[in-house]
C-alpha positions as CSV (number, residue, x, y, z in Angstrom):
1,M,152.3,92.4,98.2
2,A,154.3,91.2,95.2
3,S,155.4,93.3,92.3
4,I,156.3,92.5,88.7
5,T,158.2,94.2,85.9
6,I,157.1,94.0,82.3
7,Q,159.9,94.3,79.9
8,N,159.7,95.2,76.1
9,L,156.2,96.6,76.4
10,D,155.1,98.0,73.1
11,D,155.0,101.9,73.2
12,A,151.5,102.0,71.6
13,L,150.2,99.5,74.2
14,K,151.7,101.5,77.0
15,A,150.1,104.7,75.6
16,K,146.7,103.0,75.5
17,L,147.1,101.8,79.0
18,R,148.1,105.3,80.2
19,I,145.1,106.9,78.5
20,R,142.7,104.2,79.8
21,A,144.0,104.6,83.4
22,A,143.7,108.4,83.2
23,R,140.2,108.2,81.8
24,L,139.2,106.0,84.8
25,G,141.1,108.0,87.4
26,R,143.6,105.3,88.1
27,S,147.4,105.0,88.0
28,M,148.8,102.7,85.3
29,E,149.7,100.2,88.0
30,E,146.1,100.2,89.4
31,E,144.7,99.7,85.9
32,V,146.9,96.8,85.2
33,Q,145.8,95.2,88.5
34,V,142.2,95.7,87.6
35,I,142.7,94.2,84.1
36,L,144.5,91.2,85.4
37,K,141.9,90.6,88.1
38,N,139.1,90.8,85.6
39,V,140.8,88.5,83.0
40,L,141.7,85.9,85.6
41,A,138.2,86.0,87.1
42,Q,136.7,85.2,83.7
43,E,138.9,82.1,83.5
44,D,137.2,80.9,86.7
45,A,133.7,81.5,85.2
46,P,131.8,78.4,84.0
47,K,132.3,77.5,80.4
48,N,129.0,75.7,80.0
49,L,126.0,77.5,81.3
50,G,123.6,74.5,81.1
51,Y,125.9,72.3,83.1
52,S,126.5,75.1,85.7
53,I,122.7,75.5,86.2
54,H,122.3,71.8,86.5
55,Q,125.1,71.6,89.1
56,R,123.6,74.4,91.1
57,F,120.2,72.7,91.5
58,A,121.3,69.0,91.4
59,D,121.3,68.8,95.2
60,I,117.7,69.7,95.7
61,G,116.5,66.9,93.4
62,G,114.4,66.8,90.3
63,F,110.9,66.0,89.2
64,D,109.3,63.9,86.6
65,L,106.9,65.3,84.0
66,S,104.1,63.2,82.7
67,P,104.4,62.3,79.1
68,I,102.6,64.5,76.6
69,E,100.2,62.7,74.3
70,K,101.0,63.5,70.7
71,E,98.7,63.4,67.7
72,P,99.9,62.7,64.2
73,I,100.5,65.8,62.0
74,R,97.7,66.2,59.5
75,D,98.6,67.2,55.9
76,R,96.8,70.5,56.3
77,D,98.7,71.4,59.4
78,L,102.0,70.5,57.7
79,I,101.2,72.8,54.7
80,L,100.2,75.7,57.0
81,W,103.4,75.2,59.0
82,F,105.5,75.7,55.9
83,L,103.6,78.8,54.9
């Protein structure tokens, strides 16, 4: 397993990391690993939910809906819609 060294880490940031790790029952190194894993996993997450849903179901095909017959809007309905 690889290791890295972070130089010039701000003291306040290090203190927050230490407190967070202690609160969660982890070492600072473990907490950094969890943070990095979570952030990098979010980058792999889809950016466009609609496109992702479409891609998931594209292989099973689609279906056609029959057209809906529309009636013209009457003046009374239009007035009630604005109220």
